[in-house]
C-alpha positions, 0 to 999 in steps of 0.5 A, spaced: 851 102 854 853 109 850 849 115 848 850 120 844 847 127 847 852 132 845 858 131 840 863 131 847 860 124 848 865 122 842 873 123 843 876 126 837 879 119 835 872 116 835 870 121 830 875 120 826 873 112 826 866 114 824 869 118 818 873 113 816 867 108 817 863 112 813 868 112 807 868 105 807 860 104 807 860 109 802 865 105 798 862 098 799 855 099 801 853 092 799 858 089 805 853 092 810 847 090 808 846 085 814 850 089 819 844 090 823 839 084 821 834 084 826 835 090 830 830 095 831 831 103 831 825 107 835 824 113 833 821 119 837 820 125 833 816 130 837 818 135 832 817 135 824 823 133 821 825 131 813 832 129 813 834 127 820 828 122 821 828 119 814 836 119 814 835 115 820 830 110 817 834 109 811 840 108 815 837 102 819 834 099 813 840 100 809 843 096 815 838 090 815 834 093 821 827 095 822 823 101 825 818 103 830 816 109 834 813 115 831 814 122 827 808 125 829 806 125 837 799 126 835 799 119 833 802 117 839 799 116 847 802 123 848 796 126 846 793 122 851 797 126 856 803 120 857 809 123 860 816 123 856 819 118 861 813 113 860 814 114 852 821 113 852 821 107 857 815 104 853 819 105 846 826 103 848 822 096 850 821 095 843 828 097 840 835 096 840 837 104 839 833 110 840 833 117 836 829 122 839 828 129 837 824 134 842 822 141 842 824 142 849 832 142 851 834 136 855 829 131 853 834 127 850 838 127 857 832 125 860 831 119 855 838 117 857 836 116 864 830 111 863 832 108 856 834 101 856 838 102 850 842 107 847 839 114 845 841 119 840 839 126 840 836 128 834 836 135 836 833 138 842 830 145 842 836 150 840 841 146 844 844 140 841 844 136 834 850 131 834 848 127 829 848 133 824 855 135 827 858 128 825 855 129 818 858 136 818 864 134 820 865 129 815 863 133 809 868 138 811 873 133 812 871 130 805 871 136 801 877 140 804 881 134 806 881 135 814 880 141 819 887 144 820 888 151 818 881 152 816 877 159 816 869 157 817 864 162 817 857 161 821 852 165 818 845 166 821 841 164 827 847 163 832 843 164 838 838 158 837 841 154 832 842 147 835 846 145 829 851 151 830 852 150 837 854 143 836 858 144 830 862 149 834 863 144 840 865 139 835 870 144 831 873 146 838 877 139 839 881 141 833 887 146 832 888 152 828 881 153 826 878 160 826 871 162 826 867 168 823 861 168 827 856 172 822 849 174 825 845 180 827 846 182 834 840 179 837 842 172 834 849 172 837 852 166 839 850 165 847 855 167 852 856 160 855 858 157 848 863 162 848 866 161 855 865 154 856 867 152 849 870 157 845 874 160 850 876 154 854 879 151 848 883 157 846 879 157 839 880 163 835 874 167 833 871 174 830 864 176 830 861 181 825 854 183 822 856 183 815 856 177 810 859 181 804 865 183 808 867 176 811 866 172 805 872 173 801 877 170 807 872 163 808 874 156 806 867 154 809 861 158 809 855 155 813 849 158 812 843 157 817 836 159 817 832 164 822 828 160 825 821 162 826 819 157 831 824 159 836 821 166 837 816 168 842 815 175 839 813 174 831 815 182 830 822 180 832 822 174 827 819 178 821 825 184 822 830 179 822 828 173 817 831 176 811 838 178 815 842 174 810 841 172 803 847 168 799 846 169 792 850 168 786 853 175 786 855 175 793 859 168 791 863 172 786 868 175 792 869 168 795 874 163 794 874 158 788 875 152 793 870 155 798 864 150 800 857 152 802 854 148 807 847 148 810 843 143 815 837 145 811 831 146 811 832 153 807 827 158 807 830 164 802 837 165 805 840 161 799 838 163 793 836 157 788 841 160 783 847 158 788 845 150 787 848 149 781 855 152 783 860 147 784 861 150 791 854 148 793 855 142 798 848 142 802 845 137 798 852 133 799 851 134 806 844 130 806 847 124 802 852 124 807 848 124 813 845 117 811 852 114 811 854 117 817 848 115 821 849 108 819 856 108 822 853 111 828 848 106 829 853 100 828 858 104 833 853 105 839 850 097 838 857 095 838 859 099 844 853 096 848 858 093 854 862 100 854 860 104 860 857 111 859 861 116 861 857 119 868 857 126 871 859 126 878 852 128 881 855 129 888 855 136 887 849 137 884 844 142 887 837 140 887 834 146 890 834 151 884 829 151 879 830 152 871 827 158 869 828 157 861 821 155 858 824 151 853 828 146 858 825 140 859 825 140 867 821 147 866 815 143 862 815 136 865 813 136 872 816 129 874 823 131 872 827 133 878 831 139 877 839 139 877 844 144 877 852 143 876 857 148 879 861 151 874 868 153 874 866 160 876 862 158 881 855 159 878 850 154 877 848 151 870 842 147 869 844 140 867 839 139 861 839 146 858 845 149 860 842 155 862 845 159 868 841 161 874 842 166 879 844 164 886 
């Protein structure tokens, strides 16, 4: 049984396979009307969602399947104090595949440890969002014909943005890509992401605080919002929220074939006057997401007999406590802490990836 917790759960060959399957679904949707007849998608959305939740529902229904679960935890036994483990065990008993979104980082990993069916991470805090990454990779592939030689700008909240972290991980698998990381100093890509992903893959990247200076060299501009819900200090959010606003005027210095992407929702970081520019592809991303998730659901259901890749737990340390308040092991008392030893001898939480002092 396979799970999709982060993009590294898929090989590059499997990503390409999903891209080609998505193209076929888009070209021949009627062929797939009963591909998942009788199958049930369990949705566990502990956080608000428009695109991800609806696209998964649309995907399974377009394949002939059905949906159980909730899109608001207030409509579940969570309000009675039910723990995450019991919720997952219950809903997986009714489902053939589960999709979970949760504000605590590592919640999908916990779900995968107890679920009796495949688990898809639909976003865990500021950690990962692999199905969005598949959608982003498909959109780039469709619009640019591939990934080789691209200069891709990531702009906005690069510290807490899970779509950014997942996309960096996905792009790190491909050669000859350059990233331009555009953010305020307070919202730069976390150091562990640079060391564990970008530096290890010899990925070329530069950091800047200026969108105007970066935009002329970009083939892809991936905008993100400054996320109010990730800030513990409202004053810092208010100071940073309008750091970057893309408008028609700023696009004048961009390449004619540059594409603008955004995982959405947007607040005001992309002006409405950009929407009718032929380079704006963020609503194409939304449409693509439905078909990508159709391909993903079919793959996980077809791989039920394929063993999930397992981490070597023999060297895990359980005598440490994660101090990240956004980690699932910090908030769920019944979850056992576990830390893996990194190449530099440090300890990193298996749920949220935060390093702890030893």
